[in-house]
BAGUTI-227646 format. One record per atom (N, C-alpha, C): chain; x, y, z; residue number from 1; atom name. Coordinates in steps of 0.1 Angstrom, whole numbers, padded with zeros to 4 digits, m for minus. Layout:
REM residues N
chaine  xx  yy  zz  num  atome
A  X  Y  Z  NUM  CA
...
***
This chain:
REM residues 118
chaine  xx  yy  zz  num  atome
A  m0269  0120  m0196  1  N
A  m0258  0110  m0193  1  CA
A  m0255  0110  m0178  1  C
A  m0255  0099  m0172  2  N
A  m0253  0098  m0158  2  CA
A  m0238  0096  m0155  2  C
A  m0234  0101  m0144  3  N
A  m0220  0100  m0140  3  CA
A  m0218  0087  m0133  3  C
A  m0205  0083  m0130  4  N
A  m0202  0071  m0123  4  CA
A  m0207  0072  m0108  4  C
A  m0211  0062  m0103  5  N
A  m0216  0061  m0089  5  CA
A  m0205  0055  m0080  5  C
A  m0202  0062  m0069  6  N
A  m0192  0057  m0060  6  CA
A  m0199  0047  m0051  6  C
A  m0195  0035  m0051  7  N
A  m0201  0024  m0043  7  CA
A  m0194  0023  m0029  7  C
A  m0180  0024  m0030  8  N
A  m0173  0022  m0018  8  CA
A  m0159  0029  m0019  8  C
A  m0155  0035  m0008  9  N
A  m0142  0042  m0008  9  CA
A  m0133  0034  0002  9  C
A  m0122  0029  m0002  10  N
A  m0113  0023  0007  10  CA
A  m0099  0024  0001  10  C
A  m0089  0025  0010  11  N
A  m0075  0027  0006  11  CA
A  m0070  0014  0000  11  C
A  m0061  0015  m0010  12  N
A  m0054  0004  m0016  12  CA
A  m0039  0007  m0017  12  C
A  m0031  m0003  m0016  13  N
A  m0017  m0001  m0019  13  CA
A  m0015  m0004  m0033  13  C
A  m0003  m0001  m0038  14  N
A  0000  m0002  m0052  14  CA
A  0000  m0017  m0057  14  C
A  0003  m0026  m0048  15  N
A  0003  m0040  m0052  15  CA
A  m0011  m0045  m0055  15  C
A  m0021  m0040  m0047  16  N
A  m0035  m0043  m0049  16  CA
A  m0040  m0036  m0061  16  C
A  m0036  m0024  m0064  17  N
A  m0040  m0017  m0076  17  CA
A  m0035  m0025  m0088  17  C
A  m0023  m0030  m0088  18  N
A  m0018  m0038  m0099  18  CA
A  m0027  m0050  m0101  18  C
A  m0031  m0057  m0091  19  N
A  m0039  m0069  m0092  19  CA
A  m0053  m0065  m0097  19  C
A  m0058  m0054  m0093  20  N
A  m0071  m0049  m0098  20  CA
A  m0071  m0046  m0113  20  C
A  m0060  m0040  m0117  21  N
A  m0058  m0036  m0131  21  CA
A  m0057  m0049  m0139  21  C
A  m0051  m0059  m0134  22  N
A  m0050  m0072  m0141  22  CA
A  m0064  m0078  m0143  22  C
A  m0072  m0077  m0132  23  N
A  m0085  m0083  m0132  23  CA
A  m0094  m0075  m0143  23  C
A  m0092  m0062  m0143  24  N
A  m0100  m0054  m0153  24  CA
A  m0095  m0057  m0167  24  C
A  m0082  m0059  m0169  25  N
A  m0077  m0062  m0182  25  CA
A  m0083  m0076  m0187  25  C
A  m0083  m0085  m0178  26  N
A  m0089  m0098  m0181  26  CA
A  m0104  m0097  m0185  26  C
A  m0111  m0090  m0176  27  N
A  m0125  m0088  m0178  27  CA
A  m0129  m0081  m0191  27  C
A  m0121  m0071  m0195  28  N
A  m0124  m0063  m0207  28  CA
A  m0117  m0069  m0220  28  C
A  m0112  m0081  m0220  29  N
A  m0106  m0087  m0232  29  CA
A  m0093  m0081  m0235  29  C
A  m0084  m0080  m0225  30  N
A  m0070  m0076  m0227  30  CA
A  m0069  m0062  m0232  30  C
A  m0078  m0053  m0228  31  N
A  m0078  m0039  m0232  31  CA
A  m0080  m0030  m0221  31  C
A  m0072  m0019  m0219  32  N
A  m0074  m0009  m0209  32  CA
A  m0074  0005  m0216  32  C
A  m0080  0014  m0210  33  N
A  m0080  0028  m0216  33  CA
A  m0067  0034  m0213  33  C
A  m0065  0046  m0218  34  N
A  m0052  0053  m0218  34  CA
A  m0047  0055  m0203  34  C
A  m0056  0060  m0195  35  N
A  m0052  0063  m0181  35  CA
A  m0049  0050  m0173  35  C
A  m0057  0040  m0176  36  N
A  m0054  0027  m0169  36  CA
A  m0041  0021  m0173  36  C
A  m0038  0022  m0186  37  N
A  m0025  0017  m0191  37  CA
A  m0013  0025  m0185  37  C
A  m0014  0038  m0184  38  N
A  m0003  0046  m0178  38  CA
A  m0002  0042  m0163  38  C
A  m0013  0040  m0157  39  N
A  m0013  0037  m0143  39  CA
A  m0007  0023  m0141  39  C
A  m0010  0014  m0150  40  N
A  m0004  0000  m0149  40  CA
A  0011  0001  m0151  40  C
A  0016  0009  m0160  41  N
A  0030  0010  m0163  41  CA
A  0037  0016  m0150  41  C
A  0031  0026  m0144  42  N
A  0037  0032  m0132  42  CA
A  0037  0022  m0121  42  C
A  0026  0015  m0118  43  N
A  0025  0006  m0107  43  CA
A  0035  m0006  m0109  43  C
A  0036  m0011  m0121  44  N
A  0046  m0022  m0124  44  CA
A  0060  m0017  m0121  44  C
A  0063  m0004  m0124  45  N
A  0076  0001  m0122  45  CA
A  0080  0003  m0107  45  C
A  0071  0007  m0099  46  N
A  0074  0011  m0085  46  CA
A  0070  0001  m0074  46  C
A  0061  m0008  m0077  47  N
A  0057  m0018  m0067  47  CA
A  0068  m0027  m0063  47  C
A  0069  m0028  m0050  48  N
A  0080  m0036  m0044  48  CA
A  0076  m0050  m0040  48  C
A  0063  m0052  m0037  49  N
A  0058  m0064  m0031  49  CA
A  0047  m0070  m0041  49  C
A  0045  m0083  m0040  50  N
A  0034  m0090  m0046  50  CA
A  0022  m0087  m0038  50  C
A  0010  m0089  m0044  51  N
A  m0003  m0086  m0038  51  CA
A  m0004  m0094  m0025  51  C
A  m0001  m0107  m0026  52  N
A  m0002  m0116  m0014  52  CA
A  0006  m0111  m0002  52  C
A  0019  m0107  m0005  53  N
A  0028  m0102  0005  53  CA
A  0022  m0089  0011  53  C
A  0017  m0080  0002  54  N
A  0012  m0067  0006  54  CA
A  0000  m0069  0015  54  C
A  m0009  m0079  0012  55  N
A  m0021  m0082  0020  55  CA
A  m0017  m0087  0034  55  C
A  m0007  m0096  0034  56  N
A  m0001  m0101  0047  56  CA
A  0004  m0090  0056  56  C
A  0012  m0081  0050  57  N
A  0018  m0070  0057  57  CA
A  0007  m0060  0063  57  C
A  m0003  m0057  0055  58  N
A  m0014  m0049  0059  58  CA
A  m0020  m0055  0071  58  C
A  m0023  m0068  0071  59  N
A  m0029  m0075  0082  59  CA
A  m0021  m0075  0094  59  C
A  m0008  m0077  0093  60  N
A  0001  m0076  0104  60  CA
A  0001  m0062  0110  60  C
A  0002  m0052  0102  61  N
A  0002  m0038  0107  61  CA
A  m0011  m0035  0114  61  C
A  m0022  m0040  0109  62  N
A  m0035  m0038  0115  62  CA
A  m0036  m0045  0129  62  C
A  m0030  m0057  0130  63  N
A  m0031  m0064  0142  63  CA
A  m0022  m0058  0153  63  C
A  m0013  m0049  0150  64  N
A  m0005  m0043  0160  64  CA
A  m0014  m0033  0169  64  C
A  m0025  m0030  0164  65  N
A  m0034  m0021  0172  65  CA
A  m0027  m0008  0177  65  C
A  m0021  m0001  0168  66  N
A  m0014  0011  0172  66  CA
A  m0024  0022  0171  66  C
A  m0025  0030  0182  67  N
A  m0036  0041  0183  67  CA
A  m0034  0051  0171  67  C
A  m0045  0055  0165  68  N
A  m0046  0065  0155  68  CA
A  m0039  0061  0142  68  C
A  m0035  0049  0140  69  N
A  m0029  0044  0128  69  CA
A  m0040  0040  0118  69  C
A  m0043  0049  0109  70  N
A  m0054  0047  0100  70  CA
A  m0051  0038  0088  70  C
A  m0060  0032  0082  71  N
A  m0058  0023  0070  71  CA
A  m0050  0030  0059  71  C
A  m0053  0043  0057  72  N
A  m0046  0051  0046  72  CA
A  m0031  0051  0049  72  C
A  m0027  0053  0061  73  N
A  m0013  0053  0065  73  CA
A  m0007  0039  0064  73  C
A  m0014  0029  0068  74  N
A  m0009  0015  0067  74  CA
A  m0006  0012  0052  74  C
A  m0015  0016  0043  75  N
A  m0012  0013  0029  75  CA
A  m0001  0021  0024  75  C
A  0001  0033  0029  76  N
A  0012  0042  0024  76  CA
A  0025  0035  0029  76  C
A  0026  0030  0041  77  N
A  0038  0023  0046  77  CA
A  0041  0011  0038  77  C
A  0031  0004  0034  78  N
A  0033  m0008  0025  78  CA
A  0038  m0004  0012  78  C
A  0033  0007  0006  79  N
A  0038  0012  m0007  79  CA
A  0053  0017  m0006  79  C
A  0056  0024  0004  80  N
A  0069  0030  0005  80  CA
A  0079  0019  0010  80  C
A  0075  0010  0019  81  N
A  0083  0000  0024  81  CA
A  0097  0005  0029  81  C
A  0096  0013  0040  82  N
A  0108  0019  0045  82  CA
A  0119  0009  0049  82  C
A  0132  0012  0046  83  N
A  0142  0003  0049  83  CA
A  0149  0004  0062  83  C
A  0145  0014  0070  84  N
A  0151  0016  0083  84  CA
A  0140  0024  0092  84  C
A  0143  0024  0104  85  N
A  0134  0031  0113  85  CA
A  0134  0046  0110  85  C
A  0146  0052  0106  86  N
A  0146  0066  0102  86  CA
A  0137  0069  0090  86  C
A  0137  0060  0080  87  N
A  0129  0061  0069  87  CA
A  0114  0060  0073  87  C
A  0111  0051  0082  88  N
A  0097  0050  0087  88  CA
A  0093  0063  0094  88  C
A  0102  0069  0101  89  N
A  0099  0082  0108  89  CA
A  0096  0093  0098  89  C
A  0103  0093  0087  90  N
A  0101  0103  0077  90  CA
A  0087  0101  0070  90  C
A  0083  0088  0068  91  N
A  0070  0086  0062  91  CA
A  0059  0090  0072  91  C
A  0061  0088  0085  92  N
A  0051  0091  0095  92  CA
A  0050  0106  0096  92  C
A  0061  0114  0094  93  N
A  0060  0128  0096  93  CA
A  0051  0135  0086  93  C
A  0048  0129  0075  94  N
A  0039  0134  0065  94  CA
A  0025  0135  0069  94  C
A  0022  0129  0081  95  N
A  0008  0129  0085  95  CA
A  0007  0135  0099  95  C
A  m0004  0141  0102  96  N
A  m0006  0147  0116  96  CA
A  m0009  0136  0126  96  C
A  0002  0129  0129  97  N
A  0000  0117  0138  97  CA
A  0013  0115  0146  97  C
A  0012  0113  0158  98  N
A  0023  0110  0166  98  CA
A  0023  0095  0170  98  C
A  0034  0088  0167  99  N
A  0036  0074  0170  99  CA
A  0048  0073  0179  99  C
A  0046  0066  0190  100  N
A  0057  0065  0200  100  CA
A  0068  0057  0194  100  C
A  0080  0058  0199  101  N
A  0092  0051  0195  101  CA
A  0090  0036  0196  101  C
A  0084  0032  0206  102  N
A  0081  0018  0208  102  CA
A  0072  0012  0197  102  C
A  0061  0020  0194  103  N
A  0053  0015  0183  103  CA
A  0059  0016  0169  103  C
A  0068  0026  0167  104  N
A  0076  0026  0155  104  CA
A  0085  0014  0153  104  C
A  0090  0010  0164  105  N
A  0099  m0003  0164  105  CA
A  0090  m0015  0160  105  C
A  0078  m0016  0166  106  N
A  0069  m0027  0163  106  CA
A  0065  m0027  0148  106  C
A  0063  m0015  0143  107  N
A  0059  m0014  0128  107  CA
A  0071  m0018  0120  107  C
A  0083  m0013  0123  108  N
A  0094  m0017  0115  108  CA
A  0098  m0032  0116  108  C
A  0096  m0038  0128  109  N
A  0098  m0052  0129  109  CA
A  0089  m0060  0120  109  C
A  0076  m0055  0118  110  N
A  0067  m0062  0109  110  CA
A  0071  m0060  0095  110  C
A  0077  m0049  0092  111  N
A  0081  m0046  0078  111  CA
A  0094  m0053  0074  111  C
A  0103  m0055  0084  112  N
A  0116  m0062  0081  112  CA
A  0115  m0075  0073  112  C
A  0105  m0083  0076  113  N
A  0104  m0096  0070  113  CA
A  0102  m0094  0055  113  C
A  0096  m0083  0050  114  N
A  0093  m0081  0036  114  CA
A  0103  m0073  0028  114  C
A  0113  m0069  0035  115  N
A  0124  m0061  0028  115  CA
A  0132  m0071  0020  115  C
A  0137  m0066  0008  116  N
A  0145  m0075  0000  116  CA
A  0158  m0078  0007  116  C
A  0162  m0090  0006  117  N
A  0174  m0095  0012  117  CA
A  0187  m0090  0005  117  C
A  0197  m0086  0012  118  N
A  0209  m0081  0006  118  CA
A  0219  m0092  0003  118  C
***
């Protein structure tokens, strides 16, 4: 019995995972295995953005050309969707990365458009 073959490794945010699970569900005749079902429940519960909005935000953050800001961190920022610059700083502290205050402001300005309106 052969194991699964990894074709490509790339980061995804939860909104894109939700869309991928929908595609798999449609492909497999409205049926998912146990883990995929649990993952789908979790993703539906915590995802804050639609896939289209998440893709737009990822593109905006990539276009900022912030040094050492890797795709993994960009997708994490999209998942967490920090509501203030302080929250953004907390997210960034989890990684061995220093981002200047000016760049943090740029990141947060890009995020602000996608925050839920009060």
